[in-house]
Phi, psi and omega in degrees: 000136185278164174259131182289146172208169180229156175226157176245128176207166181283161183300321182297318177300316180294320174301316180295315180299313179299322179297316180291315178302317179299313181300331180272352182074030183237167179270168177299321182299313179300311183301318180295314181298320180294318178297317180296315180299313179300318179301311181296312179302315178299312183289328172298314179299313182300312180299320178297318180294320177301313181294324175296320176295320179294317179298313181301316178296319180295331180271359176085013179270107179233160178286146173286167176298319179297324178293318178294315178300322182292320178291319179300314184296319177303321180260009177068030185242039186245000000 
C-alpha cells in the first residue's frame, strides 16, 4: 500500500500531465509515480557516474591527449 503525498503545480502542468496519462491509458497517479521513479533512477545513475569520475581522477586516471583528440575527431569537434 502506498503512502499519500501532495504536490503543488500550476494548472497548465496538470492539464499536460493528464493529457499524456490519458494518451497512455494511465492515471495521473501512475504518471506521477513513473516520473518520480524515472527521476530517482536517473539521478542515482548520474551520481554514481560522477563518483566514478572523481575516484578515477583521485587515482590519476585521465584520458591521454591522443584519446581526447580521437573522440573530438570522431564527433567533428576538433
